[in-house]
Every structure is written in C-alpha cells, then in structure tokens.
C-alpha positions as CSV (number, residue, x, y, z in Angstrom):
1,M,47.6,88.3,93.8
2,G,48.2,85.6,91.1
3,V,51.1,86.1,88.5
4,N,48.4,86.7,85.6
5,R,46.9,89.7,87.6
6,A,50.6,91.3,88.5
7,G,50.4,93.4,85.3
8,F,47.3,95.1,86.9
9,A,48.7,96.6,89.9
10,I,51.1,98.5,88.0
11,T,50.2,102.1,88.1
12,D,53.7,103.9,86.6
13,E,55.3,101.7,84.4
14,G,58.3,104.3,84.0
15,I,59.0,103.5,87.7
16,M,58.9,99.8,87.0
17,E,61.7,100.2,84.0
18,E,63.5,102.0,86.1
19,A,63.6,99.7,89.0
20,A,64.2,97.0,86.7
21,K,67.7,98.5,85.3
22,Q,68.5,99.1,88.9
23,E,68.3,95.6,89.9
24,T,70.1,94.3,86.7
25,I,73.2,96.3,87.7
26,R,73.0,95.2,91.2
27,R,72.7,91.6,90.4
28,Y,75.1,92.1,88.0
29,F,77.8,93.3,90.4
30,R,76.6,90.5,92.9
31,Y,77.3,87.5,90.2
32,R,81.0,89.2,89.1
33,C,81.9,89.2,93.0
34,E,80.5,85.8,93.6
35,Y,82.1,84.3,90.5
36,A,85.8,86.0,91.8
37,M,85.3,84.0,95.0
38,G,84.7,80.8,93.6
39,L,80.6,80.9,94.7
40,T,79.6,80.9,91.1
41,D,80.2,80.0,87.5
42,L,80.7,82.2,84.3
43,G,77.6,81.3,82.5
44,T,75.5,83.1,85.3
45,V,78.0,86.0,85.1
46,Q,77.8,85.9,81.0
47,R,73.9,85.9,81.4
48,V,73.5,88.6,83.2
49,E,75.7,90.7,81.1
50,L,73.3,90.0,78.3
51,L,71.0,91.7,80.2
52,I,72.8,94.7,81.1
53,K,73.6,94.8,76.9
54,D,69.9,94.2,76.1
55,F,69.1,97.3,77.9
56,G,71.7,99.4,76.7
57,L,73.2,100.0,80.4
58,E,76.2,101.2,81.6
59,L,77.1,100.0,84.7
60,E,77.7,104.1,85.7
61,Y,73.8,104.4,85.4
62,R,73.9,103.3,88.9
63,G,75.0,106.8,90.5
64,V,77.1,105.6,93.2
65,V,79.7,103.6,91.2
66,E,81.2,106.6,89.5
67,P,81.6,108.3,92.6
68,A,83.3,105.3,94.3
69,R,85.8,104.8,91.6
70,K,86.6,108.6,92.0
71,A,87.4,108.3,95.8
72,S,89.5,105.3,95.1
73,L,91.5,107.0,92.9
74,D,91.6,110.3,94.6
75,A,93.1,108.2,97.6
76,Q,95.6,106.7,95.6
77,K,96.6,110.1,94.4
78,R,96.9,111.0,98.2
79,D,98.7,108.0,98.8
80,K,96.0,107.3,101.8
81,G,95.1,103.9,101.3
82,S,96.3,101.0,103.2
83,E,99.2,98.7,102.8
84,G,99.0,99.4,99.1
85,I,95.3,99.1,98.5
86,Y,93.2,102.0,97.9
87,C,89.2,101.5,98.3
88,G,86.6,103.9,97.2
89,A,83.0,103.9,98.7
90,A,79.9,105.9,98.2
91,I,76.2,106.3,99.2
92,A,73.6,108.2,97.9
93,L,71.3,109.8,100.4
94,K,67.7,110.3,100.3
95,D,68.2,114.1,99.6
96,G,70.1,113.2,96.7
97,T,73.5,113.6,98.2
98,I,76.4,111.6,97.0
99,V,79.0,111.0,100.3
100,T,82.0,109.3,99.8
101,G,84.9,107.7,101.8
102,S,88.1,105.9,101.4
103,N,90.0,103.6,103.7
104,S,93.2,104.5,105.3
105,P,95.6,103.2,108.0
106,R,93.2,103.3,110.6
107,L,89.7,103.0,109.0
108,H,87.9,100.5,106.3
109,A,86.6,102.4,103.3
110,A,82.9,101.4,104.9
111,S,83.8,103.0,108.2
112,S,85.0,106.3,106.5
113,L,81.9,106.2,104.4
114,I,79.5,106.0,107.1
115,L,81.1,108.3,109.6
116,H,81.2,111.1,106.7
117,A,77.4,110.3,106.1
118,A,76.8,110.6,109.6
119,K,78.3,114.1,109.7
120,H,76.7,115.1,106.4
121,L,73.6,114.2,108.1
122,T,73.9,115.7,111.6
123,G,75.6,119.0,110.0
124,I,78.7,118.4,111.8
125,P,81.9,120.1,110.3
126,E,84.2,117.5,108.6
127,E,87.3,118.7,111.4
128,I,85.1,117.5,114.4
129,K,86.3,114.1,115.4
130,L,83.4,111.4,116.0
131,L,86.0,108.6,117.1
132,P,88.5,110.0,119.7
133,P,92.3,108.7,118.7
134,S,92.1,107.2,121.9
135,I,89.5,105.0,121.2
136,I,90.6,104.0,117.7
137,E,94.1,102.9,119.5
138,S,92.5,100.9,122.1
139,V,90.4,99.0,119.6
140,R,93.2,98.8,117.4
141,N,95.7,97.6,120.3
142,L,92.9,95.0,121.6
143,K,93.2,93.6,117.8
144,T,96.7,93.2,117.7
145,E,97.8,92.4,121.2
146,V,94.9,90.1,122.2
147,L,93.3,88.6,119.4
148,N,96.5,88.4,117.5
149,E,95.1,89.9,114.1
150,K,97.0,91.2,111.3
151,T,94.8,94.1,110.2
152,L,94.8,97.2,111.9
153,S,92.5,99.3,110.3
154,L,88.8,99.5,111.5
155,D,86.4,97.7,110.1
156,L,82.7,99.3,109.9
157,L,81.3,96.6,112.7
158,E,84.4,97.8,114.8
159,T,83.5,101.1,114.3
160,L,80.1,101.5,115.0
161,I,81.1,100.1,118.5
162,A,84.0,102.6,119.0
163,L,81.1,105.6,117.6
164,S,78.8,104.1,120.5
165,I,81.6,104.1,123.3
166,S,82.2,107.5,122.1
167,A,78.9,108.9,122.5
168,A,78.9,108.3,126.2
169,T,81.5,111.0,126.2
170,N,81.1,113.1,122.8
171,P,77.2,114.8,122.2
172,A,78.6,115.0,118.2
173,A,79.1,111.2,118.5
174,Q,75.2,110.7,120.3
175,I,73.7,112.8,117.4
176,A,75.7,110.8,114.8
177,V,74.4,107.5,116.5
178,E,70.8,108.6,116.3
179,K,71.0,109.5,112.4
180,L,72.5,106.1,111.6
181,N,69.1,104.9,111.0
182,E,68.3,107.4,108.2
183,L,70.5,105.5,106.1
184,R,68.3,102.3,105.8
185,G,67.4,102.1,102.0
186,C,70.0,104.0,100.6
187,E,72.3,102.6,97.8
188,V,76.0,102.3,98.6
189,H,78.9,101.0,96.0
190,M,82.0,99.8,96.9
191,T,85.3,99.1,94.1
192,H,86.3,96.4,96.8
193,M,84.2,93.7,98.3
194,P,83.6,94.2,101.7
195,T,85.1,92.4,104.5
196,P,83.1,90.4,106.5
197,G,83.0,93.2,109.2
198,D,82.0,95.9,106.7
199,E,79.6,93.6,105.0
200,A,77.7,92.7,108.5
201,G,77.6,96.5,109.3
202,L,76.1,97.6,106.2
203,R,73.7,94.9,106.1
204,R,72.5,95.6,109.9
205,L,72.2,99.5,108.8
206,G,69.7,98.5,105.9
207,V,71.8,99.7,102.8
208,N,71.3,98.4,99.4
209,L,75.4,97.6,98.9
210,T,77.1,96.6,95.2
211,S,80.9,96.3,95.2
212,D,83.5,95.9,92.0
213,P,84.8,92.0,92.3
214,N,88.4,93.6,93.6
215,F,89.8,92.1,96.9
216,S,89.9,94.5,99.5
217,T,93.2,92.7,101.0
218,K,96.4,91.3,99.9
219,D,95.5,88.5,102.7
220,L,92.5,86.1,101.0
221,F,92.4,84.1,104.2
222,I,90.9,87.2,106.2
223,C,88.1,86.2,109.0
C-alpha cells in the first residue's frame, strides 16, 4: 500500500492516537538512555521532548513507569537493593495486572520481575521458591571463582538458565517456564538501564522495554 493510501487503512482513529502517544514516550526513554551512554546527541532528546510537550503527555501516561519507580522507592525504604543501588521494574500483563520487582544481593530487578510475573501467571504462592538457594549459590560461585566477575547477583539470562535447571526437579519451576511465552508483547519499564544480560533476556522474551536513564551499577565497565 502506498503512503498516500495509508489513511484509508485506519479503521479506529482512537487506537491510532493511543499507539502514537505510547510510541512517543517509548522513544523519549530510549533517546534519554542513548544520550546518557553517549550514543546520541542532545538535539535528538530535545526534539522528542517537544513532541511530548505538544501531545500534553506525562511520562507516567505509560502505565508501567510509576509502579516501577514505586518499587525502587520501596526497595530503598527496606534497604533491599545491592551495593547502594535500588532498581525497580514493572510489567503490565495481558490481563491488565501490574507486577513489580526490585534488585537484591541475589537477583537483578529484571530477574525478580520475571520470576514474580511467572508466579502470577501460574498462581504459585509468593512463598514458594522457584530457584532453590543451592542453584543460586552454584551460579554465583561460578561467576566469582571461575569467571572472575565482580557482580554476585544474577542477571536475567543467568536467572532463566537457573530456572530451566530447577525445572528438571521442581514442577513449579517447570510450569513457570512454560508460562514465559505469555510475556511476549507485554510492556516493561525499569528505573535503571538494563545490563547486557538483562537486556538480552528481556529482548528474547519479546517484551517492550523502556528505562529511566540511570546506571544500574557503579562499575560502568561491566560487560
């Protein structure tokens, strides 16, 4: 279809406008993060800021932004973060439920978020552990003793691998793994930019991710 005929394909202008607003906010967060990492210039950020202003939008119009920030504040109040950094994350499931997670000495915020979302989808009670402490410690030991990594907490890719290992002996973990496909297309926001392992895991799960332009570690040379 040619560009001059695109308007004839629009059957619901309201849906179109809503999609445009959400995409504008997503682009704002994307360019802010790219600017923080030195990947784009200030002019790019300012242009999308003008679009936000013209639409009369607040960033919280994206429904997962405020819950993620609240999760970060709650983690700080409980001193539940890791190395003085408190990350929050939120996902909007397809039934409209908002699930949140935060970082800890054991898990990244993205890892906590996906585990909580999987529990919600399967109806597994919060007190049931999908990852036994023995598996978490085994992965942590591998990272520090063999791979000489500084970070102890598990990023999302590491958590997903650990979850698949746990599924071999834990029926609850197996059910959780089977539900992960239901996260595809869901909206996610994080208060800190994801590490490479978190970003790769979220991308492979197929979620739509945005984040505030804050670094999730004091070590900017993390790989």
